[in-house]
C-alpha positions in Angstrom: -14.8 19.8 29.6 -14.7 18.3 26.1 -11.6 16.9 24.6 -10.2 18.4 21.4 -10.3 16.1 18.5 -8.2 16.5 15.4 -10.0 16.5 12.0 -9.7 13.5 9.8 -6.5 13.3 7.6 -8.5 13.9 4.5 -9.8 17.2 5.7 -6.4 18.4 6.6 -5.0 17.3 3.2 -7.9 19.1 1.4 -7.4 22.3 3.5 -3.7 22.3 2.6 -4.5 21.6 -1.1 -2.6 18.3 -1.1 -5.5 16.0 -1.7 -6.1 15.0 -5.4 -9.2 16.4 -7.0 -11.5 14.5 -9.4 -12.6 16.8 -12.2 -16.2 16.1 -13.3 -18.5 17.8 -15.8 -21.9 16.2 -16.3 -21.3 12.6 -17.3 -17.5 12.9 -18.0 -15.0 12.2 -15.3 -11.5 13.4 -16.1 -9.5 11.6 -13.4 -7.4 12.8 -10.5 -5.4 16.1 -10.7 -3.4 18.1 -8.1 -5.5 20.7 -6.4 -4.8 24.3 -7.3 -6.4 25.8 -4.2 -5.7 25.3 -0.6 -3.6 27.1 1.9 -0.6 28.2 -0.1 1.6 29.0 3.0 0.9 25.6 4.5 1.6 23.8 1.2 4.9 25.7 0.8 5.9 24.8 4.4 5.3 21.1 3.6 7.3 21.3 0.4 10.2 23.1 2.1 10.3 20.6 4.9 10.3 17.7 2.5 13.0 19.3 0.4 15.2 20.0 3.4 14.8 16.4 4.5 16.5 15.2 1.3 19.8 16.5 2.7 19.7 13.9 5.6 20.6 10.3 4.5 18.3 8.8 7.2 15.3 10.8 5.9 16.0 9.8 2.3 15.9 6.1 3.2 
């Protein structure tokens, strides 16, 4: 039986749409921008979890 391996962190961040995207067009590179795509439900779950953690002083520290 083969062991399950988790994908690299970068792959998970790209899937969720949290990884920055470099916009390129020919020879011009326009820097890093937030991704518009990704899994919207997963991105929202991460946002709500982070926002809820602000209420706890230990999490804020």
